[in-house]
N, C-alpha and C positions, 0 to 999 in steps of 0.2 A: 782691478783692485790693486792697491799698493802692495808690493811684495811682503813688506814687514807686517801687514795686517791680514794676510790670507787665512790665518787661523782664528780670526776674531770670533766667528760664529761658534767654534768649538770652545773657546775660552768662556764665552757667555753661558755655556752649559754649567759652568761652575757657579754662576749666579743663581741658576735654578736649584742646584743641589744645596747651596748655602741657604736659600730661602726656605726650602722644605725642612732642612735641619733646624733652622732658627725658629720656625713656627710650628714644629712638630708637636711640642709639648702643649702649646697654648691654642693650637688650631687643628692641624692635620691629624694628629694623634687622637683627637676626640671624635673623628668621623665614625658613624654618621649622626650620632645623637647630640654631640656638643653640650653635654649636660654639666661637665665638670669645669669647662673652660670659662674664664672671664677675660675680657680684653685687658691688655697690659697696662695702659695708661689710665683708663677711666674705671677699670674694675667693674664693668657691667657685662651682662650676658651678651653673647654674640647674637647679632640681629641679621635679618635678611640682607640689609645693606652691606654688612660685613662680608657675607658670602659673595655678594655681587662684586664687591671691591676686590676680593681675592681672585675671582674669575678674570676680571679685567687686568689685574696685576700680572697674573700668569700668562694671559694672552699677550700682554706687552713684553714680558720676558721672552715669550715665544717668538715675537717679532725681532727682538734683539738677537736671538739665536739664528733665526731663519733668514733674515734679510742679508746679512753678510755672506751667508752660504750661497744664496741665490746669485749674488754678484760674482762670487768666486767661480761658480759653475756656469756663468753666462746666461742666467735666466732673468734677463733685464726687464722683460715685459711683466713677468710675475712680480718682480721686485717693485715695479712702479704701481701695479695694481694694489699690492699690499700696503704700499706707502699711502695710497689714497684712502684705503680702509682705515688707516691710523688716524685720519681726520675725525673719525667717529669714535674709535676706541680710546684715544687719548682724552678727549673731553669727559667721557664716561668714567675713566680712571680717576680724573680729578674731582668730578662731581660726587663720586662715591666716597671721597675723603671728607666731605663736608659734615655729614652726620657724626662720624667718629670724633671730629674736632669739636663739634658742639657738645658732645657727651663729656669730653675732657674739660671743656670750659666750665661745665656745670659740676664737675667733680671737686674733690678737696684741693687738688693742686692744679689750678687752672693754668699756671705758667707753663706747665708741661705741654700745653697746646702749641707752644713755640716749635716743638720738634716736627709734628706733621705739617704745620703751616709753612715752616721754612723749607721743608722737603718739597711741598707742593709748589711753592714759588720757584725753587730751583728747577724742578721738573718742567714747569711751564716755560721758564726762561730758556733752558737748553733746547727744548723741543721747538719753540718758536724760532730760535736761531738756526736750528737744523733745517727747518722748513724754508726759512729765508734764504739759506745757502744751499738749497736742494740741487741747484745746477752746478754748484762747486763741490764736487764729490769729496775732496779732502776735508773741507770744513764741515760739510754735512755729516760725514761719518764720525768726526771727532765730537761734534755736539751730541750726536746720538749716543756715543760712548759715554758722554757726560750724563745723559739720563740714566744710564745703567749704574753709574757710580752713586747716584742719589739713593738707589735701593740699598746700598750698604748701610745707610743710617738705621732703618728699622731692623735690618738683619743683625747688625752688631748690637743694637738695642735689646734684642732677644737672646742672642747667643751668649753674650757676656753674663747677664744675670741668671738665666735659666740653666745653662750648661756648665759654666765655669764659676758661678757664684760671685761674679765681679759686680761691684756697685755700678748701677746704671750710668752715673756721671763719668766714672772712670772708663767704662766701656765705650762711651761716646768719644772721649778723648783718644782712646786707642783707635777708634774708627778714623778720626781726623788724621792721626799719625800715619795710618795705612794709606789713606787717600793722598797725603802729601808725598809719601814715598812713590806711590804708583804714578801720580801726575808728574812729579819731578823726573822720574825715569822716562816717561813718555816724552816729556819736553826735551830732555837730553838726547834721546835717540832720534827724535824728529829733527832737532837742530843739527845734530851730527851728520845726518844724511840729507840735509837740505830740504826737508819736508815742511809742511805747514804746521807749525807748533803753536801759533798764537791762540787758537781756540783753547788749548790746554792751559795757557796762562790765564785766560779769562775764567775758565772753570775753577782753576786753583784759587784765584782771587775771590771768587764767590764762596768757596768753602771756607776760606780764611775769615771772611766777613761773618759767615754763619757761626764759626767757632767763637769768634770774638763776642757776638751777641749771646751765644749759648752760655759762655762764661759769665757774661755780665748779668744775664737774667736768671740763670739757674745755679 
């Protein structure tokens, strides 16, 4: 593993903490009855598909935490096995996004479906690129990091309004600002040390397109 990325697995733990905090009021805090909660965008009751989606999202975050640690500690065979398991987990993660998207399309503000649709598209793109470059460790790792950054969308979309009482649209623009700072920093550090920074340029460009369309549509 590249020296500058040896703590990646530990950093990914922050993603798990942020996800739990972000969805505590609208999901985790309602366990086990989920009687008070309604989904954020469609304002409908939580369904079994929502629970399944949460399970696969948590498993995916678990992979983002565990896979870099396995590489760091030389558990390459286990890393490859879990990588193959992701071929099942990832499609299930995406498939469980479909019903919530349909609910949003049927709700009062159908254009809000752009958010989960665009997140799903970026997840698919970055994952496919990560698999395509699975034998190029540097590119593979960076595109997998890209999948983790997509999760910041729904996280900021909940933390902003529910914890800090920030308008959802402003919260989304704050998310983009954070993403640009993170990606610009990663590009700078990789370029400075002669590492493969181009995947981050592609990821950054994708988020810029997403923000442009977000501003245009919403």
